[in-house]
N, C-alpha and C positions, 0 to 999 in steps of 0.2 A: 666170110661171115665175121671174122674177128675185126676186120676194119669197120664193119657196120657197128659192132658193139663198142669199139673204141670211140668212134665218132659220137655215138649216143651217150656214152659215159662222159665224154668231154662236154657235150651239150648239157647234160644234167648238172654237172658241176657249175656251169654258168647259170643254169636255171635256179640253183639253190641261192646263188648270190643275188640274182634278180628278185627271188621270192623274199629274201631277208630285207633287201632294200625296199621292196614294195610294202612290207610290213611296217618298216620304220616310217615310210611316207604316209601310210594310212593313219598312224597315230598323230602325225603332224598335220594332216590335211583334212580329216573329217571335221566338217564345220556345220553348224545348224544354219538354216536359212535366215533366221533372225535370232538376236540374243534372247528374245522373249520365249523362244521355243525350247531353250535349254532347261530341263527340269532340275529341281533341287536334288542333291545326292540321295535323299530319302526316297525319291520316286524311282530310283533305279532298281532293277531286279536284284534280289539278294542272292549271294552265292549258294549253290546247292551241291550236295554230294551225289545226287542221282546222275547216272550217266546217260548220254544221248545215244540213240540208235537211229540209223537211217531207215526211213520208211518209203522214200522215193528218191531217185537220183537220175540224172542224165549227164552225158559227157558233152562239154562245150567244144565247139570248133569255131574257126574263123570263117568269114564270108569271102568268096572270091571277089576279085576286082569288079567283075561284071554285075555283082549284086549291090545295088545302090540304095537298098531299103533304108529309110531313115524315119524317125519319129520326132514330132515337135509339139509340145503342149498336148500330149495324147496319153491315154491310159491303155496299158496292155492288161487284158484280163485273160489269165492263162489257167488251164485246168490240168490237174495231176491226179493220178489214181494211186492211192497209197496202198502199201502192203500190210503193215501192222498198225494197231491202234495205240493211243496214248492219251495222256491228259494235259500235256504241255507240248508246244510245237515251236519250231523256229525254222527259218529258211536260209539258204545260201544263195547269194547273188554273185555274179561274176562279171568282171570287166577285163578278163584275162587276155582277150584279143583286141581290146580297144586301144586306139592310139591317143585318145584324149580322156580326161577324167569323166566318169559317168555320174551325172547328177540325178538322184532319186528325190523327187519332190514329196512323195508320200507312197506308202505301201500298206496294204491290208490283206488279211487272210480270212476266209470264211469257208464253211461247208456249202456245197452246192445245194440249191433248193430242190426239194422233191417235186417233180412235175415242171412243166413250162420249159422255156429255152435253156440250153446248157449253160448260158452265161448268167443265169439268175442265181443269186446267192440267198441263203437263209439269213435274214437280217438279225436273228437272235444269236447267231454265231459269229457275226462280223467283229473282227478284232483289228485295231491298228497295230502295225509293226513299228518298232523303234530299233535304233542302231546306236548302242552306247547311250541310250536314253533319249535320242533325238529322232524326230519324225522325218526329218530330211537329212540326206547324207550325200557326200561326194566320195565315190570310189576311185582311187587312182588307176591310171592305165596299167594293165597287167595284173591287177589284184582281184582276189575274191573278198567277200564280206559276209559274215554271219549276222543275222538279226538277233535281238534280245529274245529270251523266252517269253511266250505268252500262254496264258491258261486257256485251253480249248480242248474239249473232248473230241478226239479224232477216232471215229469207228474204223476198225480194220476193213480193208477192201472198199473204202468210200472214196469219193472225189472231193478234193479241196480246190478252192478257187483263190488264186493269188492275183491281186490287182496292183499294178505299179504305175505311178504317174511320172512321166518324163517331161519336165517343164521346158527344157532346152532342146535345141536340135541335136538329135542323137542318132548316130549311124548304128544300124543293126549288126554290129561287128562280132558279137559273141552270142552264138546260138547253137541249138541242136536242130538240124534242118528237117528231120523226118519224124515228127512227133506222133503221127497217126492220131492226132487230136485236133479238133477245130478250136482255135483260139481267136481272140477278138481284140480289135483296136477301136477305141472311141475317142472323140474329141474332148479336150479339157481334162480336168481332174474329176473323174467320176468313180474313184476308187471305193467310196462308201455307198454307192447307189445299189439298190437291190437289183434293178434292171438297168441295162445300158442300151443305147442306140448305137450299134456297131457301125462304123464307117467302112470297115474291111474285116476280113477273116484270113487266117493263115493256118498252116499245119506245122508250125514251128514253136519251139520254146526259146524266147529271147531273155538272156541275162539270168534266168532262173535255173539253177543246177542241182539243188538238193532241198529236201525237207527231212527234218529229224524230229523225233518225239522222245518223251520220257513217260514213265508210268510210276505210280506210287507203289508198285508191287515190290516185294522183297527181292525177288530174282529178276534182274534186268534182262532185257532181250538182247539178241545179237543179230548181226546182219550177214547175209550171203551176197557177195558181189559177183555179178556176171560180167566178165570181160570178153567182149566179142565184136562181131561185125554186123552186117545187115540181117543175118539170120536171127541173132539175138535182139537186134533193134526192132524186129517185127515186120520187115519188108514183106509186102504182098499178103499180109493178113488184113482182115477187114478194119478199116479206119474207125476209131471210136469204140470198138468192141473190147479193147484190152485183151486181145487174143495172142499177144506175143508169148513165146514159150516161158519166159520168166513170170508172166502174169498167171499162167496156168500152174506153174510151180508154187507161186505164192498162195494160190487157193489150196493146193494140196497141203502145204505146210500149216495153213490156218486150220484145216480140218484135222490134221494129225496132232498138232501141238498147241492149238489155241490162238486167239487173236493178238497176243502180245509177245509171241515167242521168237519169230524169225523174220526180220525185215529182208526184203528182196530188192536189190539195187541193180537196175539194168544199166550197165555201162557199155552197151553195144553202140557202135557207130557204123552206119551203112558205108561200105567201101573201105573200112579200116584194115590196116595191115600190121603185122608184127614188127617188121624191120625197116620200113620206109615210110616217111611222110609223103603226102601227095606230091607228085612230080609230073604233071601232065606234059606230054610232048608239045613243044612250042608250035603254035598255030593250030592245034587240035581243038575239037569241041570240048574236050575234057577240061580245058582252061576255064570254062564257064561253070564247072561244078566240082572239080576235084578237091578244092579246099574243104568242102563239106565232109570229106572222108576222115578228117581229123589226124592228129599226130600219131605216129607209130605207137603201138601198145607198149613197147619197151620204154618209150619216152613218157607216156602219160600214166604209167603204173602208179607212181607216187601220189599223183593227184586223184586218180579215179579209183584206186584200190586202197592203198595204204592210208590215205587221209579220210576214208569214209567212216563216219561215227559208228562204233559198235561192230565193225567188220571182224568176223571170226572165221569165215569160209570164203573161198574163191573158186569159181568155176570158169575155166578158160575154154572158149571155142573160137579159135583163130587159125588162119593159114590158107584158106581157100583164095583170098584176094592176093596173098603173096605169090601164089601160083598163077592166078588168072590175069592179074593186072599187067605184068610186063608184056609188051607187044599189043596191048589193047588201049588202056588209059594211062600207062606208065612206060618208060623207056625199056627196051629189050635188055639194056645193061643191068637192070635191077632184077633179073630173073634169079630165083633162088632154088636150092636143092632141098631134098629131104633132110640132109644133114644141117643145113642152115635153119630150117624150121625147128629141128630138134634142139639145136644149141639155143635158139631164142626161147623155147619153152623151158629149157633148163634154167635160164636166167630168171624167168617168171617164178619158177618153183623156189629157187634160192632166195629171191627177194621176198616172196610170200612167207617162207619159213623164218627168215630173219625177223619178220614182224610178228611171228606167232600165229600166222594164219595156216589153216589146213588148205591144201590146194588140190583141185580135181580137174583132170583134163578130159576134154570131149573129143572124140574121133571126128575127123572131117567128113562131112556128108558127101555122097556121090554126086556128080554133076555131068555125066555123059549126055551129050545132045543139048547142052545149055544154049540159050539164045544170046549169050553175051560173049561167046568166043573163048571161054575159059578152057574148055576141054581139049586135051591132046593126049596121045599115048604117053608122052614124057610127063605131063602133069599128073596123069592117072598113076603112073609108076611112083612118082614122088608122094602122092596121097597115100598109096598103099604102103609104101615103106614107112612113112610117118605113123600111120595108124598101127602098123605092126609094132613099132617101137613103143608107142603109147600103151598098147595092150600088154606088152611083155616085159617092159623094163622095170616096172615097179617104182619109178622115180616120182611120179605123182602120188599123193596119198590115196588116190582111187581113180578109176576110169569110168567115164560115162560114155557108153557106146551108142552114140547117136546114129552112126553109120549103120550098125546092125539093126537098129530099131526102125529105120526109115527106108532102107534100100529095098529094091525089087529082088526077091529071091531068085527069080528066073534070069535076071541080068543085074548083078550086084554093083555094076558101075552106074546104075540109074536109080533115081528116086522111084519109090513105089507110086503108081499113078494116083492112088487116092490121097497121097500126101503131097502131091506136086502142085504148086501154084500155077503152073503153066509154062514157066521159063526153065524148068528142069534143073534149077539151082536152089530156089527158095521154097521152103515148105509152105503150104497153105495153113489155114486155121487148124484143120485136123492133124496136119503134120506137126504143128507147134504143140498141140496137146500131147501127141505121141512122144515128142521130145521131153516134155515135162514128166511124163510117166516113166521115161527111161532113167530118170535120176533116182538112184537108190536113196531113200529117205534116211537110211542109217548113216549116210555121210553127213547129214545135217541135223542129227538128233542132239 
């Protein structure tokens, strides 16, 4: 276990240097498309004391070598379901896995139109996005970029549409591969069109990783970050329904505390592990998809948790892939014990507390009979030992007992049938709702 953490700490040290260098490059390389597009200083947004809170987020990953998706003179129209409302909005774009600078020709944001196709925007809410006052921007390889604030009333629980024009040939290098949303690609720059003629659709988010809001209210909102794997990402729930368990929790929070109180940021990645980056065995089919599993949670914590605007709470549900991947889509040499999982969670607790976040741990769900080959008596023993530590140690600020909420009382190593999506590992929509109900709201008040 220690060698894993030492290696990851060394990597993070290098990552900090890269991030600082990328920031310096960003200041030096952000250029307008033409000199005429640079506004006068008076046109730039005035500084504000109001703080930002995340209302939607997703974790970026890189694409495997087999994924040759690219865009050229095309518009990406992507839809996100926000958690809390606000009166100003900004987005976060990412070129963190790009090998070349990412050129954004134009970007716009709008609310989705009521009725009609999902790609239709409400033209009354259409807003151009700028970056340091510029409508066109180049993002260095390895860097993220925040847009300038724009005035737009964002209702809680609504859908926003972000349109991005990519004028140059651009590899789809930075993405979230399992959006459970239909997104659209159209020819040319149609970012400001109410309707578009899509040339293709996909269920991914490309380059878009966050949306933040502010409100004019005296008491600002805060955000709850969910750090997880495919169960948090919403795998096997109904696409387009926003039935991930964090979505159900966001609805509970809006009902309990109002539309501006608690942002919910879903940082789940299907296939994600605590301790290891994707490492598919050479020659295996997993080489075609393992990159979508994302960096290890210990490695991505700073980006996906600590850097999230307004973050005040953290909920962690991780460990099942650390148990199940070795021997299936990862080398047997990466097998971990319950003690390894516990040490990794202790790191997350320490790092969350260091940043002033309350941290809550979720018990690992049962997976006996799963169709992915995760279950074994040894893995079940490790799951049981980890869950016992979580329930009894008191090291997290609180425990969310997902296992108890979803297991079959007659066979506690299995999911209850009415919560099982069919693979005996991932909950269905009803199971996701039960998970949200299992979260004590007192933790998030």
